[in-house]
C-alpha positions in Angstrom: -13.1 9.0 -12.1 -12.3 5.3 -12.3 -8.8 4.3 -11.7 -7.6 1.1 -12.6 -7.5 -0.2 -9.4 -11.6 0.5 -9.6 -12.0 -1.1 -12.6 -10.1 -4.2 -10.9 -11.9 -4.5 -7.5 -15.1 -3.4 -9.8 -15.0 -6.8 -12.0 -13.9 -8.9 -9.4 -17.1 -7.6 -7.5 -15.1 -7.0 -4.6 -17.2 -4.2 -2.3 -14.8 -0.2 -1.7 -15.4 2.9 -1.2 -13.4 5.2 -3.0 -12.6 9.3 -1.8 -10.4 11.6 -3.3 -8.5 14.0 -1.4 -7.0 17.9 -2.5 -3.2 18.0 -2.7 -3.2 21.5 -3.5 -1.4 21.9 -0.4 1.2 19.5 -1.0 0.3 16.8 1.4 0.3 13.6 -0.5 0.6 11.3 2.1 0.9 9.4 5.3 -0.3 10.6 8.9 -0.4 14.6 8.2 -3.0 13.6 4.9 -5.2 11.9 7.7 -4.9 14.1 10.1 -5.9 17.0 7.3 -8.8 15.0 6.0 -10.0 13.6 9.6 -9.1 10.2 8.6 -8.3 7.7 11.0 -4.0 7.3 11.2 -4.5 3.2 12.0 -7.0 2.8 9.0 -4.6 4.0 6.3 -1.5 2.0 4.5 1.2 2.9 2.1 3.1 0.6 -1.0 6.1 0.3 -0.9 8.7 -1.7 -3.2 11.3 -3.6 -2.3 14.1 -5.5 -4.3 15.9 -8.9 -3.5 16.9 -11.4 -5.7 13.4 -10.4 -7.2 10.9 -7.7 -6.5 8.6 -7.6 -3.5 5.9 -5.4 -2.3 4.8 -4.8 1.3 1.6 -2.7 2.5 2.3 -1.2 6.2 0.6 1.2 8.0 1.5 4.8 6.7 2.6 6.4 9.7 5.5 2.8 10.5 8.6 2.1 9.2 8.7 -1.2 7.3 11.0 -3.8 9.1 13.8 -4.6 6.1 14.4 -7.5 8.4 11.3 -8.6 8.8 10.3 -7.8 5.7 13.4 -9.7 4.0 12.4 -12.9 6.4 8.8 -12.6 5.1 9.9 -12.9 1.4 12.5 -15.4 1.6 15.3 -13.4 1.1 19.4 -13.0 2.9 18.7 -9.0 2.6 16.0 -6.7 1.1 16.6 -3.0 -0.1 14.0 -0.3 -1.1 13.9 0.4 -4.8 14.8 4.1 -5.8 12.1 6.2 -6.5 12.8 6.6 -10.5 12.1 2.8 -10.5 8.8 2.9 -9.0 6.7 4.0 -12.3 8.8 1.4 -15.1 8.1 -1.3 -12.7 4.8 -0.8 -11.3 2.8 1.6 -13.6 2.9 3.5 -10.6 4.3 7.1 -9.6 5.8 7.3 -5.6 2.3 8.9 -3.5 0.2 6.7 -6.2 1.6 3.7 -5.8 -0.9 0.7 -5.3 -0.7 -3.2 -4.4 -4.0 -3.9 -6.9 -3.3 -4.0 -10.7 0.7 -3.3 -10.7 2.2 -4.1 -14.3 3.1 -7.4 -12.9 1.9 -9.3 -10.0 4.5 -9.3 -7.7 5.3 -11.2 -4.7 3.1 -8.8 -1.8 2.8 -9.2 1.7 0.2 -7.3 4.4 1.4 -5.8 8.0 -0.4 -7.8 10.5 -2.1 -4.9 12.3 -4.5 -4.9 9.1 -5.8 -8.1 9.7 -8.3 -7.6 12.0 -9.5 -3.6 10.7 -13.1 -3.4 9.4 -11.6 -1.7 6.4 -7.8 -0.1 5.6 -7.1 2.6 3.2 -4.6 2.0 0.1 -3.7 4.1 -2.6 -6.3 4.2 -5.4 -3.8 4.4 -8.3 -2.6 7.7 -8.5 -2.4 10.9 -6.2 -5.1 12.3 -4.7 -7.5 9.2 -4.8 -8.0 6.1 -1.9 -9.9 3.3 -1.8 -10.8 1.4 1.3 -11.6 -2.0 1.2 -11.5 -4.5 3.9 -8.4 -6.7 4.6 -8.8 -10.2 3.9 -11.0 -9.2 0.7 -7.7 -7.6 -0.6 -5.3 -10.3 0.9 -7.1 -12.9 -1.1 -7.5 -10.9 -4.3 -3.6 -10.0 -4.3 -2.7 -12.8 -2.8 -0.8 -10.9 0.2 -0.6 -12.9 3.1 -0.3 -10.5 6.4 3.2 -11.0 8.1 5.0 -8.5 11.0 6.6 -6.6 9.0 6.6 -3.1 11.0 9.2 -1.1 13.3 8.2 1.4 15.6 5.7 4.0 15.1 7.5 7.1 12.8 6.6 11.0 12.5 6.6 12.5 9.5 
């Protein structure tokens, strides 16, 4: 099954690998999913949407927490906060657990955590729950015009 994320990557001729995972046990994201599926935690990234004077998107490791002060600095804002979950779909077109930095309704300013820059591949949502795409971080950065920046605090446990 092709998602809009995959179609956009295909149109841009950007190589990726897609995979689906079982969500029947209620595990849909983060480190628990990596552990269940036998995937490397270090390559799994989540997409977070914030609001300052405008909306900003941050792609950070699934087992890390976004540092709002670092994120605000990267975005040139005095302060940012996470948007409410109910706002996610109207603003991005994606639901919680299926939000991808690729193919949002609007091209919001986006940053990728610096931890991804030297990875050979990183996994981000494929645009719906249960689907991810693995892509070269530098290819993703160029495609969505997202610079790398230091965005996170210490590891978190889910």
